[in-house]
N, C-alpha and C positions, 0 to 999 in steps of 0.2 A: 586145801592146805590150811593149817592153823598156824597162828603166831608162834606157838611153842615149837613147831617143826623147824623154824628158821631163826629164832632168837638166839642170842648168846646167853647161856644159863649162868647163874651164880655170878653176876657182875661184881666188879670191884666197886666198893662204896667208900664214902668218906663221911666224917662227922661234921656237923654245922660249925663247930669251933676250930676246924682245921684252918691254919693260916693259908691265905691265898697263895703265897710263895710255895708252900708245900704241895698244894693242889696242882699248881703249874708244873712243878717238878715231877709229880706222879704221872700226869698226862703225858709229859714228854718221854719219860722212861718206858711207859707201857704202850705208847703209841695210840692212846685213846683220844677221843674228841669230846667226850662227856662223861660225867660221873654222877650217879644217883647219890643224894645226900640222905643219910639215915641217922635218926636220933632215937636211941633206946629201942631199936628194932622197928621203928616206924619211918616210912618214907616221907620226908618233909620237904624235899626240893630236888632240883637237878641243876648242875652247873656245867657249862660248856667251856671249851677253850676260848671262845670269843668273849664270854662273860668275864673270864679271868683277865684276858688281855685288856678288855675295856676298863677294867678296874685299876689298871696300872697308871701311874702318873704320866702326864704328857712330857715329851722330851723338851718342851719349852718351859717346863716348870722352873721357878726360881729357888726352889728348896735346895738345901745342901744335901750331900750324900747321907750325912748322919740323920737329917730330918726325914729323908725318904725312907731309909732303913727302919727308922722308928715307926713311921706311919704304916709301912707295909707289914711289919711284924705284928701290928695290932689288928690289921684288916683280916677278917675271917670269911670263910665261904658263906656263912649265914647272911652276910651283908650283900652278896652279889648273886646268890643262887636264884633261880626262877621258882616261884611258888604262886598258887598251888600247882601241883604237878599234873600234867596231862598223861594219863596212863592207858594201857590197853590190857584186857584180860588175856591170859595165855590160850584159852580155848576159843577166842574170837577168830573168824576167818582172817587170813593175812590181808585181804583187801581192806578190812576195817582199819588196820594199822596204817596202811597207805593213805586212806582217806583222811584219817586224823592228822597225819603229818602234812598233808596238802592243805587241809583247812586251817591249821594253826601255824603253818610255815615253819615247821621244825624238822630237824634231821634225824631224830631218834626218840624212842618212847620207852620208859620203864615198863616192864611186863609184870603184872600182878596176878596172884591166884588166891582167892579168899582173903584179900587184903595184904597178903605177904608179897614182898618183892622176890621174883623168881628168875628174872632175866631182863635183857634189854634188846630192843630191836631197832635197827637203823635203816636209813634209805638204801644203804649198801646191801643189806640183807634182802630188802624188797627187790632190788635189781637182780640179785642172785636167783631169787625165786622166779622172776620174770624170764630170765634166760632159760631156766629149767622148764617152765611151762611152755615156752615157745619152741622147745626142742632144738635150740641153736647149736648145741654140741653134737647133735646126731647127724647133721648134714642133710643131704637129700634135696628135694625141690620145695621151695617156698612159693606157694601159689595163692594169689589174691583173686577173689571172685566177687561178683555182684550177684547176690542170691536173694530170691524172693523171701520176704519176711512173713512166712506162714508155716503152719505145722507140716511136717514131712519133708521140708526142704533139705535139711541136713541128711536125712535118711537117703534121699535120692542122690545127693552129692556123694555120700559114702558108697552107694552101689556103683556109681560111675567110676570111682577110684579103684575098685577091686580089679586085679588081685594085689595092687599095691597097698601099702599100709599107711594109714593116717596116724602120725605120732603126736600131733598137736593141732588144736583148733582154737581160733580166737575170732570174735566178732566185734565190730565197732560201727557206730553210726546207724542211723535209720532215716532213710529219706525216700519218699515216693514209693513206699511199700517194699523197699529193698534194704538189705544189710550187706556191708562189706565183710567178707569172711576170709580169713587167712588160714591156710592149712599147710602143714609140713608133711611131705610124703616121702617114704622110703620103700625099699624092697623090690619085689618082682614087678615087672611091667612098668617101671618108672619112666622109661624112654617114651612110652606112648600114652602116659596118663593124661597129658594135656589134650591130646586128640580125643580120648574117650570122654573127657569132660565136655569138650565142645560138641561132640556128636550127640551127647545127651541133652544138649540145649543150655548148658551152663555158660555164663558170660565170664570169660577169663580176662582179668585186668592186667595181671603182671605175673611173670614167672622168673624165679631166680634160683640158680643152682648154688648150693653151699657145700663145703667139705666138712667132714667131722672134725671136731676140735677137742682134744683132750688136754684141757688146761685146768 
């Protein structure tokens, strides 16, 4: 899965000289949490709802209403936006975007292609992809196993699952020559798939039945 498959294309943008109050209003009206900042077609920054709120005067200020309005009218996005911008290429694997967000502690990334802004991807998009990859909406049995970390291990696992169907596979961790493998199984023979796995020598750690969810 690539970033372009999960990003929001053609994101709403704002100019650097946009007043902060106008940016706050736009975020509220559209339900966004961040806006790329573009100047003459070039991506120059990104601003989030937190950036804008942090720029607002404290409630403890001694300034008058008139002074506040004057100052806020002059405050622009350019003064509060984050720069330089951390971006991700549209044709990068989705996990690259997730890794960048984790490394930089940010909730979203502008997506570029040949230097042009083409989309935006957020942690919510990554979660949607995770749900898809794990087959959560398909129901069936979620089976966790401790599998030998060596060639052919997944092939033997797949042979034991037949005639049931593996709709998702994920692995995590590596210790003592083993990997934790989580599979989601549906279809024919699902009632006895755990017995078949155990009979083939697989170590089953956890079994959970889930119902299909169409949300």
